[in-house]
N, C-alpha and C positions, 0 to 999 in steps of 0.2 A: 504494500500500500504506500503510495507516495506521501511524503511529508507535507502537511498542510501549512501554508504560510499565512500568518495573520499580521496585519499592520501593527507596528510597535510605536507607541507614543514616546516622543523624546522632546527635549527642550534645547534651544540654542540661546546662549547668553550673549546678547548684543550690547556691548558696553562702549559708550563714546565718552571720551575725556579729552578736553582741549583740542577739539576738531580731529581727533584720531580715534580709530576703532581698534579694539583688542582682538587679535586673532591668535590661534594656536596651530602649530604644525602637528598633525595627528601621528601617533605611533602605531595605531591599530587599524585593521580593516574596518569598514570598507574603504576609507579614504586615507590610508596610511601614506604619509609623506606630503599630503596636501594641506594647505592652510584653510582653516575654517573657524567658526565660532566655538568657544568652549561650550560643552553641553553633553547630554547623554540621556539615557532612558529615565522615564518617570517611574519611581518605585511605588509599589502598592500602598495606598493610603496617603500618598504625598500629593500636595497640590502642585499646579504648574509653577507657581511662584516659589514654593519651597524647593522644588527640583532644580530650578534655575539657579537659585542662590547657592545651593549645595554643590552643584556641578561646577559653577564658576570658581568657588573656593577650592574644591578638590583639585581642579586642573591648573589653576593659576595662583592660588593663594590670596587673591584680591577679595576685599570686602566691598560688596555692592548692595544697593537696595533696588527693589522692584519698582518699575515705572509703568509699564504697559505690555500688552501682548500684541503681536502683529499677525498678519494673515498666515495661517499654516502652509507649509510646503510639503511636498512628497518627494521621497528619494527611494530609488530602487537599486538593489545590488544583485548582479547576475554572476554566475560562475562562468568558466571558460566555454562551456557548452551552450551558454545563453539561457540557462535555467535560473529562474528567480530564487535567490537565497534569502533576501530580506526586503521588506517593504516598511519604510519608516514614515510616520507622520511627524514632521518637525515643526515645533511651535516656537517661533522667535519671541524671546522675552527681552524687552528693552530694559536695561538696568543702568543706574547711575553709579559711577565710581565713588566709593567712600574712603578708600585708603589702601595702601600697600603697593608694592611694585610687582609686576607680573613675573612669575617664576614658572618654569616647566615642571609640573608635578605629575599627578596621575594621568596616564594615557597620552602624554604629549612630549614631543622632542623639544619644542621651543614655544615661547609665548612672547609676543611683542605687539607694540602699537603701530598701526599703519595709518598714514594720511591718505587723502584722496589721490595724490599723484602716484604714490607707491601702488595703490590698488589698481590704477589704470595703466601702469607702466608695462605690463606684460612680462615682468621679470620674475613673477612668482606663479606657482601652480595653486589655484584655488578650487575648493569644492564648488559644486554647482550652486548657483544663485547667491554666492557669498558677496561678490563685488557689488551686485545690484542692491542688495539689502544694506550693505555697509555704506555705500554712497548715499542711499536714501536717508540713513540716520545721521551721517555727517553733514549732509547738505539737503535738508528737506525740500528746498525750492526746486531741486532737480528730480523729485520723486514723480 
């Protein structure tokens, strides 16, 4: 009997500070090596807000506060044969920086701030939809 794939709810912590957005370079699949927002799965009994604050702190050491949620995104991960492995429902959670310097902690190689020029430079490999969402938060007039 084939394995049934169910969508998995996860959060993306979108943190903007001084016109820069925080991104992490992932160490684990499905986006290992790519830059994206800190985040992860929502645990049973956890609210979206709680999950975002926990994931940001676990992955970067930063202290943040919840501001709002954005429109959810979907991400699909396929194996080499083209078979679906994972289906994620990603909920962007906009947070305000409260303190700390970003460090690479759980599940990440690097954590750093990006300005709009770096996001648009083409010098980095980003996960799907990251640049658009980051630019939207850095410069809402271009949304």
